[in-house]
C-alpha positions in Angstrom: -24.5 11.8 12.5 -22.3 13.3 15.1 -20.1 11.2 17.3 -21.7 12.2 20.6 -24.4 14.6 21.7 -25.0 17.5 19.4 -26.2 19.7 22.3 -25.2 19.6 26.0 -26.5 21.6 28.9 -25.9 25.3 28.3 -25.2 25.8 32.0 -22.4 23.2 32.0 -18.9 24.1 31.0 -16.6 21.1 30.7 -12.9 21.3 31.3 -11.4 21.4 27.8 -8.5 19.2 28.8 -10.7 16.5 30.2 -13.3 16.8 27.5 -13.3 18.8 24.3 -15.2 22.1 24.2 -18.9 22.1 23.7 -19.4 23.2 20.1 -22.4 24.6 18.2 -23.2 25.0 14.5 -24.1 28.6 13.7 -25.4 30.3 10.6 -23.9 33.7 9.9 -25.6 36.4 7.8 -23.4 39.4 6.7 -24.2 42.3 4.6 -21.8 42.5 1.6 -20.3 45.8 2.6 -19.7 44.6 6.2 -18.5 41.1 5.4 -14.8 42.0 5.0 -14.5 43.9 8.3 -16.4 41.2 10.2 -14.2 38.4 8.9 -11.2 40.5 9.7 -12.3 40.7 13.3 -13.1 37.0 13.5 -9.7 36.2 12.0 -8.0 38.1 14.8 -10.2 36.2 17.3 -9.5 32.8 15.8 -12.5 30.9 17.2 -14.7 30.1 14.2 -14.3 27.2 11.7 -16.0 28.0 8.4 -17.7 25.3 6.4 -17.3 25.5 2.6 -20.8 25.9 1.2 -19.5 25.8 -2.4 -17.6 22.5 -2.7 -18.7 22.0 -6.2 -17.1 25.2 -7.4 -13.5 25.4 -8.4 -11.2 28.2 -7.2 -11.7 30.1 -10.5 -15.5 30.0 -10.2 -15.8 31.7 -6.8 -17.1 35.2 -6.3 -14.0 36.8 -4.9 -11.5 35.1 -7.3 -10.4 38.6 -8.7 -9.5 39.8 -5.2 -7.6 36.6 -4.4 -5.6 37.0 -7.6 -4.8 40.6 -6.8 -3.5 39.5 -3.4 -1.4 36.8 -5.0 0.0 39.4 -7.4 0.9 41.7 -4.5 2.4 38.7 -2.7 4.6 38.0 -5.7 5.8 41.6 -5.8 6.6 41.4 -2.1 8.6 38.2 -2.6 10.5 39.9 -5.4 11.3 42.9 -3.2 12.4 40.6 -0.4 14.7 38.7 -2.7 16.3 41.9 -3.9 16.7 43.2 -0.4 18.3 39.9 0.6 20.8 40.2 -2.3 21.9 43.6 -1.0 22.2 42.2 2.5 19.8 44.8 3.9 18.1 43.8 7.1 14.3 44.4 7.0 12.7 46.3 9.8 11.5 44.1 12.7 7.8 44.1 13.4 7.2 45.4 16.9 3.5 44.4 16.6 1.4 42.5 14.0 -0.5 45.0 11.9 -4.3 44.6 11.5 -5.9 43.6 8.3 -6.3 46.7 6.0 -9.6 48.1 4.8 -10.5 47.5 1.2 -9.7 51.1 0.2 -6.2 50.6 1.8 -5.7 47.5 -0.3 -6.0 49.5 -3.5 -3.4 52.0 -2.2 -1.1 49.2 -1.2 -1.5 47.6 -4.7 -0.7 50.9 -6.5 2.3 51.5 -4.2 3.7 48.0 -4.8 3.1 48.3 -8.6 5.0 51.6 -8.7 7.8 50.3 -6.6 8.1 47.2 -8.8 8.3 49.3 -12.0 10.9 51.6 -10.5 13.0 48.7 -9.3 12.8 46.8 -12.5 13.8 49.9 -14.5 16.7 50.4 -12.2 17.7 46.7 -12.5 17.4 46.9 -16.3 19.6 49.9 -16.4 22.0 48.4 -14.0 22.2 45.2 -15.9 22.7 47.1 -19.2 25.6 49.0 -17.6 27.1 45.8 -16.3 26.8 44.3 -19.8 28.5 47.3 -21.4 31.1 47.4 -18.8 31.8 43.7 -19.3 32.1 44.2 -23.1 34.5 47.1 -22.7 36.6 45.2 -20.2 36.7 42.2 -22.5 37.6 44.4 -25.5 40.4 46.0 -23.5 41.7 42.5 -22.4 41.5 41.2 -26.0 43.3 44.4 -27.3 46.1 43.9 -24.8 46.4 40.2 -25.5 46.1 40.5 -29.3 48.9 43.0 -29.5 51.5 40.4 -28.8 49.8 37.9 -31.2 49.7 40.4 -34.0 53.2 41.7 -33.5 54.6 38.2 -33.4 52.6 37.2 -36.6 53.7 40.5 -38.3 57.3 39.7 -37.5 57.0 36.3 -39.0 55.2 37.7 -42.1 57.9 40.4 -42.5 60.6 37.8 -42.3 59.0 35.7 -44.9 58.6 38.8 -47.1 62.2 39.7 -46.8 63.3 36.2 -47.7 61.0 36.5 -50.8 62.6 39.8 -51.8 60.0 42.6 -51.3 59.2 45.1 -48.6 55.9 45.3 -46.7 54.0 48.3 -45.4 52.5 48.2 -41.9 49.2 49.4 -43.2 48.8 46.4 -45.5 47.3 43.0 -44.6 49.8 40.4 -43.7 51.0 38.5 -46.8 53.1 35.3 -47.0 55.2 34.3 -49.9 55.4 31.0 -51.7 57.6 29.5 -49.1 55.3 30.3 -46.2 52.0 29.5 -48.0 50.1 26.4 -47.0 49.7 23.5 -49.4 46.3 24.8 -50.5 47.6 28.2 -51.4 46.4 30.1 -54.5 47.8 29.9 -58.0 49.7 33.2 -57.6 51.8 31.7 -54.9 50.6 34.1 -52.2 47.5 34.6 -49.9 46.4 37.2 -47.3 46.5 36.2 -43.6 43.3 37.2 -41.8 42.4 37.0 -38.1 39.5 36.9 -35.7 39.8 38.0 -32.0 37.5 37.6 -29.1 36.9 35.9 -25.7 35.5 32.5 -24.7 34.7 31.0 -21.3 37.8 29.2 -20.0 36.0 25.9 -19.5 35.0 25.8 -23.2 38.5 26.4 -24.6 39.5 22.8 -25.0 36.4 21.9 -27.0 36.7 25.0 -29.0 40.3 24.2 -30.0 39.4 20.6 -30.9 36.4 21.7 -33.1 38.6 24.2 -34.9 41.2 21.5 -35.6 38.7 19.0 -36.9 36.5 21.4 -38.9 39.3 23.3 -40.5 41.7 20.4 -40.9 44.5 22.2 -39.0 44.5 25.2 -41.4 43.5 27.7 -38.6 46.2 28.9 -36.2 44.9 29.5 -32.7 46.6 31.7 -30.1 45.1 32.2 -26.7 45.9 33.8 -23.4 43.9 33.5 -20.1 42.6 36.8 -18.8 43.8 37.2 -15.2 41.0 39.6 -14.2 37.8 37.9 -13.0 34.5 39.2 -14.5 31.0 39.1 -13.1 28.0 37.8 -15.0 25.5 40.7 -15.6 22.4 38.6 -15.1 23.3 36.1 -12.3 26.2 38.0 -10.7 28.3 34.8 -10.7 32.0 35.1 -11.3 33.2 34.0 -14.8 36.6 33.3 -16.2 37.4 34.3 -19.8 40.2 33.5 -22.2 41.3 35.9 -25.0 42.0 34.2 -28.4 43.1 35.1 -31.9 42.5 33.0 -35.0 44.8 33.2 -38.0 43.6 31.8 -41.3 43.7 32.3 -45.1 40.7 32.5 -47.3 37.0 33.3 -47.0 35.9 29.7 -46.6 38.0 29.3 -43.5 36.7 32.6 -42.2 33.1 31.4 -42.6 33.9 28.2 -40.7 35.7 30.0 -38.0 33.0 32.5 -37.6 30.3 29.8 -37.2 32.3 27.9 -34.7 32.7 31.1 -32.6 29.0 31.6 -32.7 28.3 28.0 -31.7 30.6 28.3 -28.7 29.0 31.7 -27.7 32.3 33.5 -28.2 32.3 37.3 -28.0 34.3 38.5 -31.0 35.7 42.0 -31.3 37.2 43.9 -34.3 40.8 44.9 -33.5 42.7 47.6 -35.6 45.6 46.3 -37.6 48.1 49.1 -36.9 49.8 49.9 -33.7 48.7 53.6 -33.7 45.0 52.7 -34.1 45.2 50.1 -31.3 46.8 52.6 -28.9 44.1 55.2 -29.7 41.4 52.6 -29.2 42.9 51.6 -25.8 42.8 55.2 -24.6 39.1 55.5 -25.7 38.2 52.3 -23.9 39.8 53.5 -20.7 37.8 56.7 -20.7 34.5 54.9 -21.5 35.2 52.4 -18.7 35.7 55.3 -16.3 32.5 57.0 -17.3 30.5 53.7 -16.9 31.9 53.2 -13.4 30.7 56.7 -12.4 27.2 56.0 -13.8 27.1 52.6 -12.3 27.9 53.9 -8.8 25.1 56.4 -9.0 22.7 53.8 -10.3 23.7 51.4 -7.5 23.3 54.1 -4.8 19.8 54.9 -6.1 18.9 51.2 -6.1 20.1 50.8 -2.5 18.1 53.8 -1.3 15.0 52.4 -3.1 15.5 49.0 -1.4 16.2 50.5 2.0 13.0 52.5 1.9 11.2 49.3 0.9 12.7 47.3 3.7 11.0 49.5 6.3 7.5 48.4 5.2 8.0 45.0 3.4 7.2 42.7 6.4 4.2 44.8 7.5 2.8 44.9 3.9 3.4 41.2 3.6 1.3 40.5 6.8 -1.4 42.8 5.5 -1.6 41.1 2.1 -1.6 37.6 3.6 -4.4 38.6 6.0 -6.4 40.1 3.1 -5.9 37.0 1.0 -7.1 34.8 3.9 -10.2 37.0 4.3 -11.2 36.6 0.7 -10.4 32.9 0.7 -12.9 32.6 3.6 -15.5 34.8 1.9 -15.3 32.4 -1.1 -16.8 29.7 1.3 -20.0 31.9 1.7 -23.2 31.6 -0.2 -25.1 34.6 -1.6 -28.7 35.1 -1.0 -31.2 35.6 -3.8 -30.9 39.4 -3.6 -27.1 39.3 -3.8 -27.0 41.7 -0.8 -26.2 39.2 1.9 -23.5 36.6 2.4 -24.5 33.4 4.3 -22.0 31.1 6.1 -22.1 28.1 8.4 -19.5 28.0 11.2 -18.5 25.8 14.1 -18.0 27.8 17.3 -17.2 27.0 21.0 -20.3 27.7 23.1 -18.4 29.3 25.9 -16.9 31.9 23.5 -20.2 33.0 21.9 -20.1 36.3 23.7 -16.6 37.1 22.4 -17.7 36.1 18.9 -20.7 38.4 19.1 -18.5 41.3 20.2 -16.2 40.7 17.3 -19.1 40.6 14.8 -20.5 43.8 16.3 -17.0 45.5 16.2 -16.5 44.5 12.5 -20.0 45.8 11.6 -19.3 49.1 13.2 -16.0 49.5 11.5 -17.6 49.1 8.1 -20.1 51.9 9.0 -22.9 49.6 8.0 -26.4 50.5 9.1 -27.7 46.9 8.6 -26.7 44.6 11.6 -25.0 41.3 11.1 -26.9 38.2 12.4 -25.8 34.9 13.8 -28.1 32.1 14.8 -27.4 28.7 16.3 -28.5 25.5 14.5 -29.0 21.9 15.4 -26.0 19.8 14.2 -26.7 16.5 12.4 -23.2 15.8 11.3 -19.8 15.0 12.9 -18.9 17.7 15.3 -15.2 18.9 15.4 -13.1 18.4 18.5 -11.6 21.4 20.1 -9.2 21.0 23.1 -7.8 24.3 24.5 -4.2 24.1 25.3 -1.5 26.4 26.7 2.3 26.3 26.7 2.3 23.5 29.3 -0.4 21.2 27.9 0.3 21.8 24.2 3.0 19.2 24.0 1.0 16.5 25.9 -2.0 17.2 23.6 0.3 16.8 20.6 1.2 13.3 21.7 -2.5 12.3 21.7 -3.3 14.1 18.4 -0.4 12.2 16.8 -2.3 9.0 17.5 -5.7 10.4 16.5 -8.2 13.2 17.1 -10.6 12.3 19.8 -14.3 12.1 19.1 -16.5 15.1 20.2 -16.4 15.4 24.0 -15.1 11.9 24.7 -12.5 11.7 27.5 -9.2 13.2 26.5 -6.1 11.1 27.3 -3.9 14.2 27.4 -5.0 15.1 30.9 -3.8 11.8 32.3 -0.7 11.6 30.1 0.7 14.6 32.0 1.5 12.2 34.8 1.4 8.7 33.4 3.7 9.4 30.3 6.7 10.8 32.2 6.2 8.2 35.0 6.2 5.3 32.5 9.3 6.8 30.9 11.0 7.1 34.2 10.4 3.4 35.1 12.5 2.5 32.0 15.0 5.4 32.5 15.4 5.3 36.3 18.7 6.7 37.4 19.1 9.5 39.9 22.1 11.2 38.2 20.7 10.9 34.6 17.4 12.3 35.8 19.2 15.3 37.3 21.0 16.0 34.0 17.7 15.8 32.0 15.8 17.8 34.6 18.5 20.6 34.6 18.4 20.7 30.7 14.6 21.0 30.7 14.7 23.6 33.5 17.1 25.7 31.5 14.7 25.6 28.5 11.7 26.5 30.6 13.4 29.4 32.3 14.7 30.8 29.0 11.5 30.1 27.0 10.7 33.7 26.4 14.0 34.4 24.8 13.8 31.3 22.7 10.2 32.1 21.6 11.3 35.6 20.5 14.3 34.3 18.5 12.7 31.1 17.2 14.9 29.7 14.4 14.3 27.3 11.6 16.1 24.3 13.0 13.4 21.6 13.1 15.2 19.3 15.5 15.7 22.0 18.1 12.2 23.4 17.7 10.9 19.9 18.3 13.0 19.5 21.5 12.1 22.9 22.7 8.4 22.3 22.0 8.5 19.3 24.4 10.4 21.1 27.1 7.7 20.5 29.7 7.6 16.8 28.8 11.4 16.5 29.3 11.0 18.5 32.5 8.6 15.9 34.0 10.5 13.0 32.6 13.7 14.2 34.3 11.8 14.8 37.6 10.2 11.4 37.6 13.5 9.8 36.6 15.0 11.3 39.8 12.3 9.7 41.8 12.5 6.2 40.2 16.3 6.4 40.4 16.0 7.1 44.1 13.7 4.0 44.4 16.1 1.9 42.4 19.0 3.3 44.4 20.9 4.0 41.1 23.3 6.9 40.8 25.4 6.3 37.6 24.7 2.6 38.3 26.1 2.9 41.8 24.1 2.5 45.0 24.1 5.1 47.7 23.9 4.0 51.4 21.9 6.8 53.0 20.2 4.9 55.8 22.5 2.0 56.5 22.1 -1.5 55.3 19.7 -3.8 57.2 21.8 -7.0 56.4 24.6 -9.0 58.0 26.2 -12.1 56.8 28.5 -14.7 58.5 32.1 -14.0 57.6 34.8 -16.3 59.1 32.4 -17.5 61.7 31.4 -14.1 62.9 28.3 -12.1 62.3 29.5 -9.0 60.6 27.4 -6.0 59.6 28.0 -5.4 55.9 29.4 -2.2 54.6 28.1 -1.9 51.1 31.2 -0.1 49.9 33.6 -2.8 51.1 31.6 -6.0 51.1 32.7 -9.0 49.1 31.1 -9.2 45.7 30.4 -12.9 46.2 28.0 -12.4 49.1 24.7 -14.3 48.8 21.9 -12.7 50.7 19.3 -14.9 52.5 16.4 -13.7 54.6 17.9 -14.9 57.8 20.8 -12.5 57.2 18.6 -9.4 57.7 18.8 -8.2 61.3 17.5 -4.6 61.1 14.3 -3.1 59.9 13.6 -2.8 56.2 15.4 -0.1 54.2 13.2 3.0 54.5 12.9 4.1 50.8 14.0 2.2 47.8 16.3 -0.9 47.4 18.8 -1.7 50.1 22.3 -0.9 48.6 23.6 -4.2 49.7 21.8 -5.9 46.9 24.1 -4.2 44.4 27.1 -6.4 45.5 25.3 -9.6 46.1 25.5 -12.7 43.8 21.7 -13.0 43.6 21.3 -9.3 42.7 20.1 -10.0 39.2 17.5 -12.6 40.5 16.1 -10.1 43.0 16.1 -7.0 40.8 14.6 -8.9 37.8 11.8 -10.4 40.0 11.1 -7.0 41.5 11.0 -5.0 38.2 9.2 -7.7 36.2 6.4 -7.9 38.8 6.3 -4.1 39.1 5.9 -3.8 35.4 2.9 -6.2 35.4 1.3 -4.4 38.3 1.6 -1.0 36.7 0.4 -2.3 33.4 -2.7 -3.9 34.8 -3.6 -0.8 36.9 -3.2 1.4 33.8 -5.4 -0.8 31.6 -8.0 -1.0 34.4 -8.0 2.8 34.6 -8.4 3.1 30.9 -11.4 0.7 31.1 -13.0 2.8 33.8 -12.6 5.9 31.6 -14.7 4.1 29.0 -17.5 3.8 31.6 -17.2 7.6 32.1 -17.7 8.0 28.3 -20.7 5.7 28.3 -22.4 7.5 31.2 -21.7 10.9 29.7 -23.2 9.9 26.3 -26.0 8.0 28.1 -25.2 4.8 26.2 -26.7 2.2 28.5 -26.4 -0.6 25.9 -22.6 -0.2 25.7 -22.4 -0.3 29.5 -24.2 -3.7 29.6 -22.9 -5.1 26.3 -19.3 -4.0 26.4 -18.1 -2.5 29.7 -19.4 -5.1 32.1 -18.1 -8.2 30.3 -14.8 -6.4 29.5 -14.3 -5.6 33.2 -15.2 -9.1 34.4 -12.9 -10.6 31.8 -9.9 -8.5 32.8 -10.5 -8.8 36.5 -11.1 -12.5 36.5 -7.7 -13.2 34.9 -5.3 -10.2 35.2 -7.0 -8.7 38.3 -6.4 -12.0 40.0 -2.8 -12.0 38.9 -2.4 -8.5 40.3 -3.8 -9.6 43.6 -1.5 -12.6 43.7 1.6 -10.5 43.0 0.8 -8.0 45.8 -0.1 -10.7 48.3 3.1 -12.6 47.5 5.2 -9.5 48.2 3.5 -9.1 51.6 3.3 -12.8 52.6 6.1 -14.6 54.5 7.2 -18.1 53.3 9.1 -20.2 55.8 10.6 -22.3 53.0 11.6 -20.0 50.2 12.1 -23.0 47.9 8.5 -23.9 48.2 7.2 -20.4 47.4 4.6 -20.8 44.7 5.3 -19.6 41.2 2.6 -17.3 39.8 3.4 -18.1 36.2 3.2 -21.9 36.8 0.1 -21.4 38.9 -1.6 -19.5 36.0 -0.8 -22.2 33.5 -2.2 -24.8 35.8 -5.3 -22.6 36.4 -6.3 -22.7 32.8 -5.3 -26.3 32.3 -7.2 -27.3 35.5 -4.2 -29.2 36.5 -3.3 -29.3 40.2 -0.5 -31.3 41.8 -1.9 -32.6 45.0 1.1 -34.8 45.7 3.6 -31.9 46.0 5.5 -31.8 49.3 5.2 -28.0 49.3 1.9 -26.8 50.8 2.5 -23.1 50.4 -0.4 -21.1 48.8 -1.1 -17.5 48.1 -4.4 -16.1 49.4 -5.6 -19.6 50.4 -5.1 -21.9 53.3 -6.2 -25.0 51.5 -5.9 -26.6 48.1 -9.7 -27.0 47.6 -10.4 -23.3 48.2 -7.9 -22.3 45.6 -9.3 -24.8 43.0 -12.8 -23.6 43.6 -12.0 -19.9 43.2 -9.8 -20.3 40.2 -12.4 -22.5 38.5 -15.0 -19.8 39.0 -12.7 -17.1 37.6 -11.9 -19.1 34.5 -15.6 -19.8 34.0 -16.4 -16.1 34.3 -13.8 -15.2 31.7 -15.2 -17.8 29.4 -18.8 -16.5 29.8 -17.7 -12.9 29.1 -16.5 -13.8 25.5 -19.9 -14.9 24.1 -21.5 -12.1 26.2 -19.3 -9.5 24.5 -19.8 -11.1 21.1 -23.6 -11.6 21.0 -25.4 -9.1 23.2 -24.6 -5.9 21.4 -25.6 -7.1 17.8 -28.8 -8.6 19.5 -29.7 -5.3 21.2 -29.0 -3.3 18.0 -31.2 -5.6 16.0 -34.1 -5.3 18.5 -33.8 -1.5 18.5 -33.9 -1.4 14.7 -36.9 -3.6 14.6 -38.8 -1.4 17.1 -37.8 1.7 15.2 -39.0 0.1 11.9 -42.3 -0.9 13.3 -42.9 2.6 14.7 -42.0 4.1 11.4 -44.4 1.8 9.5 -47.2 2.5 12.0 -46.9 6.2 11.6 -46.4 6.2 7.8 -49.9 7.3 7.0 -49.7 10.2 9.4 -46.2 11.7 9.1 -44.1 10.1 6.4 -40.3 10.5 6.7 -40.1 12.4 3.4 -42.8 14.8 4.5 -40.9 15.5 7.7 -37.8 16.2 5.8 -39.6 18.5 3.4 -41.3 20.2 6.3 -37.9 20.8 8.0 -36.4 22.0 4.7 -39.2 24.4 4.2 -38.9 25.6 7.8 -35.2 26.2 7.3 -36.0 28.2 4.1 -38.6 30.2 5.9 -36.2 31.0 8.7 -33.5 32.0 6.2 -36.0 34.3 4.4 -36.9 35.9 7.6 -33.3 36.5 8.5 -32.6 38.0 5.1 -35.6 40.3 5.5 -34.1 41.4 8.9 -30.8 42.2 7.3 -32.3 44.2 4.5 -34.4 46.4 6.9 -33.2 48.8 9.5 -32.5 47.9 13.1 -35.9 48.8 14.3 -37.6 46.9 11.6 -35.4 43.9 12.3 -36.5 43.9 16.0 -40.2 44.0 15.0 -39.7 41.2 12.5 -38.2 38.7 15.0 -40.7 36.0 15.7 -41.3 35.4 19.4 -40.3 32.1 20.9 -37.8 30.6 18.5 -35.5 33.6 18.2 -33.8 35.3 21.1 -31.8 38.5 20.7 -28.4 38.2 22.5 -27.0 41.6 21.6 -29.1 44.5 20.6 -26.4 46.3 18.6 -25.2 43.2 16.7 -28.6 41.5 16.6 -27.1 38.1 17.4 -30.0 35.6 17.2 -30.0 32.2 18.9 -32.4 29.5 17.8 -32.7 27.0 20.6 -33.2 23.4 19.5 -36.3 21.5 20.4 -36.3 18.4 22.5 -33.2 18.9 24.5 -30.5 16.2 24.6 -31.4 13.0 23.0 -29.1 10.0 22.4 -28.3 9.4 18.7 -29.6 6.1 17.3 -27.6 3.8 15.2 -27.9 4.4 11.5 -30.2 1.9 9.8 -28.2 1.9 6.6 -25.6 -0.5 8.0 -26.7 -4.1 7.7 -26.7 -6.4 10.6 -23.9 -8.4 8.9 -21.6 -5.5 9.2 -22.5 -5.0 12.9 -21.8 -8.6 13.7 -18.5 -8.6 11.9 -17.5 -5.4 13.7 -18.4 -6.9 17.1 -16.5 -10.1 16.3 -13.4 -8.1 15.5 -13.8 -6.1 18.7 -14.3 -9.2 20.8 -11.2 -10.9 19.4 -9.1 -7.8 19.6 -10.1 -7.1 23.2 -9.6 -10.7 24.5 -6.3 -11.2 22.8 -5.3 -7.7 23.4 -5.6 -8.1 27.2 -3.0 -10.8 27.0 -0.7 -9.1 24.6 -1.0 -5.7 26.3 -0.1 -7.2 29.7 2.9 -8.9 28.2 3.8 -5.6 26.4 4.3 -3.9 29.7 7.2 -6.2 30.3 9.2 -3.7 28.2 9.3 -1.6 31.3 11.4 -4.3 33.0 13.5 -5.0 29.9 14.4 -1.4 29.2 15.0 -0.6 32.9 17.4 -3.6 33.1 19.2 -2.6 29.8 19.6 1.0 31.0 21.1 -0.1 34.3 23.5 -2.6 32.7 24.7 -0.1 30.1 25.3 2.5 32.8 27.2 -0.1 34.9 29.3 -1.2 31.8 30.2 2.4 31.1 31.2 3.0 34.7 33.4 -0.1 35.0 35.1 0.1 31.6 35.7 3.9 31.5 35.5 5.9 34.6 36.6 3.2 37.0 40.0 3.1 35.3 40.6 6.7 36.4 39.7 5.9 40.0 42.1 3.0 40.2 45.1 5.1 39.3 47.6 6.3 41.9 46.6 9.3 44.0 49.1 11.7 42.5 49.3 14.3 39.7 49.3 11.5 37.1 46.3 9.9 38.7 44.4 13.2 38.6 45.3 13.7 34.9 44.2 10.2 34.2 40.9 10.8 35.9 40.3 13.8 33.8 41.2 11.9 30.7 38.8 9.1 31.5 36.0 11.4 32.6 35.8 13.1 29.2 34.8 10.0 27.2 32.6 8.9 30.2 30.7 12.2 30.0 30.4 12.1 26.2 29.2 8.6 26.2 26.8 9.2 29.0 25.1 12.1 27.2 25.2 10.5 23.7 24.3 6.9 24.6 22.4 6.9 27.9 20.7 10.2 27.8 20.0 10.7 24.1 19.8 7.2 22.6 18.4 5.4 25.6 16.2 8.4 26.4 14.8 8.3 22.9 14.2 4.6 23.1 12.4 4.9 26.4 10.3 7.8 25.0 9.2 5.8 22.0 8.2 2.8 24.2 6.3 5.0 26.6 4.5 6.5 23.5 3.6 3.0 22.3 2.3 1.9 25.7 0.0 5.0 25.8 -1.2 4.7 22.2 -1.9 1.0 22.1 -2.3 -0.4 25.6 -3.9 2.6 27.4 -5.8 4.6 24.8 -7.3 1.5 23.1 -9.4 0.9 26.2 -11.5 4.1 25.9 -10.2 6.3 23.1 -11.4 5.9 19.5 -9.3 8.6 17.9 -11.4 9.0 14.7 -12.7 12.5 15.3 -12.3 15.7 13.3 -10.0 18.4 14.5 -11.4 21.9 15.0 -9.4 24.2 12.6 -10.6 27.7 13.2 -9.9 30.6 10.8 -7.0 32.3 12.4 -4.6 34.9 11.0 -1.7 33.4 13.0 -1.9 30.3 10.9 -2.2 32.4 7.7 1.0 34.4 8.3 3.0 31.6 10.0 4.7 30.2 6.8 5.9 33.7 5.7 7.1 34.4 9.2 9.1 31.3 9.2 10.6 32.2 5.8 11.6 35.6 7.1 13.2 34.1 10.2 
C-alpha cells in the first residue's frame, strides 16, 4: 500500500519543497506506429516514470531488442570514431543546441552512414598500418645493412689473414673459410669449415637474454656482434616508440644454424638476408633508399586522406552520438510496454505529477501528430494501490539543500520535506560552530564569486569531482558564510580578536581608583564582577572586555553551552510539531493520540522545563552569585527526589518557595513517567481493536461480497476498461468519441483523446495491513518507545557539539594569531618590521585558509549534517520512500557528455 494518500484534492496544489508533488498512476495506450514519436516527446519533457511491465523477461526476450542492438552497434562505431579523432588531436564541433531524437527512417540513414564511414576508415587504417609495417622493415633492413657491413668486413679480414697464413688465396665471392689454425675444436675432418652468418634486429631490452640464450644453447660456438640503432622507430600497431639493435651471428655448420634460427624466432627477431659482396650490398642500399622515399610519398597522401575523413566526421560525431543515445533510450523505454492481444497497441503504466498533466497531454498529442497517425493516443488515470514515488521540484538554489536530505533518505509520499527548513537551519547550525566575522567574510566572498560566475562555470563544466561538488554547494556555502558573519558579530570574534564598537560597559578598581577599561590596553588579569558594570549592557553581542578577563573561559563556556542546549531543544520541538502536521495531513488520528501527545508531554516535562530554567536564569538577578542554583545539579535532584532543605542559599529559579518547586517538579517527573507506557501500549492496542473490527465486518459480509469475488470483479472491470480503450484506439477519432462510456471517462483533450478515470470514494485513509502479526507491531512499538525516550536525552546532549566546536574554532584562531601573526606586529616600526610582518602574514594566511576555513569548516559541516539527519529529521521524517525517476533524455546523454568534456 502507498505511504500516504493515493489521491488528494485535485484543486489543491502543494508546494513541492514543503511536500512532494501530488502524483498519479496513469495507463498509456499508444499505437505501434506512433509509440516512437510519443516517447521521444515525453523524453524531452522528462515528467513520466515508466513502470516495467515485463520484469520476468530478460533483455534478450524483449520486443525491441533488435533495435537496441542496432543502437549499441552505432554507439560502438561512434566511440571508435571519437577515439580516432582524439588520436589525431582534432577538436570535435561544439554542439550549439541538443538535437532532437531522429525519426525511425533517419535512424536507418544514420546507421548506413556510420557503417560506410567505419569501413572507409578501417580500410585507410589497414593501408596505413601496412605502409608503416613496410616502412619499418625497410628502415630496419637499411640499418642492418649499414651495421653488418663493418661486421662482415672485419670478419672477412680475419678470414683472409687466416687463409694467407695457411698458404692459399681467397676470392671475395666465396664464403668465408678458415684453415686448420682458425677452426674450432669441433671442426670437420678435412681441417676446414665454412663460416655462415645471420643478420637481423631485436628489441634493445631483449638483447641480454638473447645473448645468454645463444651462449648456453650453442655452448659458446656462435659469435655475436651487435650495434644499437640510433634511429628510433614507431610501432605500426600501437604507435609507441621502440628501440632496436642490429646483430650479426657467425657460426659454422648446419646444426648451429638451426639452433640460432630457432632462438631468433623465439625472441621475435626480424632477420634479413644480406648480400655477401660489397657491390651487391651497395646496390641493395640504393634500392632501399628509393623504396623508402616512395613509401613516404604514399604514406603522406594516405595520412592526408585519413585526416580529411576524420575532420569531416568530427563535425557530426557529437550530434550523431546524442541522436543514437536518445534512440536507444526510447527503445529501452518501449521494452517496458506490454502489447495488447491484437499487437497493434502498446500499453504502459506511468507515474506523473498531477499539476503537469496538461503538459503531458500536449506532448502526447504532439508526438502523435508527428507520426502522422490517424489513431489517437490515450492516457487514463488509475487508482494507485502501491508505494507512490516522491517528487520534489528543485532549482539551482534548492537543489543542494534537497541533496542533503536525499543523502539521508528519500521522503515518503507527501510527508513534510526537511529541505525547506534546512535552507535556514543548516547554515545557522554551521555558523554557531564556525562563528568568526573575518572567516565568515572570506567564505561568503568565495561563495559569492561562484554564484556570480555560475553561468560561465556551468558552460565549461569539467570532470574534477571535488570542484564540481564544491560548486554544486555554492548556495550552501553562501549562506554558511553569511550566517557565520552574523554569529561572529554576536561572539565579537574577528580573527579571534574582539572589536570595541560601542564602548565597554565595565570599570574595575585599579590602584584605588575607578577606571573605565579600555579593552585594547586593559590588564589581562582583570576579573570582572557584576558590581564593576557601570553602563548599560553592550548593545549587540558580547562585550569586548570579556576577551581580556581572567574569567573569560568561564563566562564564554557557560554562555555557549546553555545556548547550544536552548537551540537544540527548540529544533527538536519544531521537528516534533512537524510530525503533527504530517499526522493531520494524512488524517491519522491514532498517531496523534498514541504518539504525538505522549512524545510532546515527555519532552516538555523534562527538556522544555530545562529550556525554561535556562532562559529565566539568564534574565533573573541573583544578589549572591555564589548561591545561584545549578541547573545540572537541580535536574539530578529532581529525578532523585532529593532536596537539600538545610542549605543556607535560598535562591530558586521560577519559584519563591521550596515547596512550590518540589510540587511542580514531582508532577513533571510523574508526567514523563506516565508517557512511556502510554507511548508503548496505546498504539498496539488501537491497531488490535481496528483489526478485530475489520475482521468481524469481513466475516459478517462474507456471504454477500467475498473478498475474492471483489478482487475478481475489479480485475474483470479493469480488463473490460482495457478492452474498451483498445477498441477506441483501433477505431477512428469519431468512433472513439462515440465509444467512450459516460460517467467514468472524461475527455481532457479532443485531439489527443486523453481520458481521465476518476477514482470512486474520494480520499480515504489507508488501513494497516492485516498480514503483519500483532507481535511484530508490539516489537516495533517497543523499539520506537525506547529509541524516542533515550533519544531525547542523547540528542539533547548531542547538541553540546555546538559549544565544543565553537570553543575549538575560537581557540585555534587565537593560537594562530598569537603564535604567528602577533610576532610580526611586535617587531620594530621600520622597514625590517614591515618585511617581518609580510613574512609572518604569509603562513598566517595559508594556515587560516587550510586549517580554519577548510578543515574546521568541513568538520563543522559534517557535525551540522549529523544534527539535521539524526536529531532533527528523526522527529518527523521516515526517509524510506521511493524517488521519482522520470524518463529524461538529459539523464541518458549525461554520461557521454561528461566523457566528451
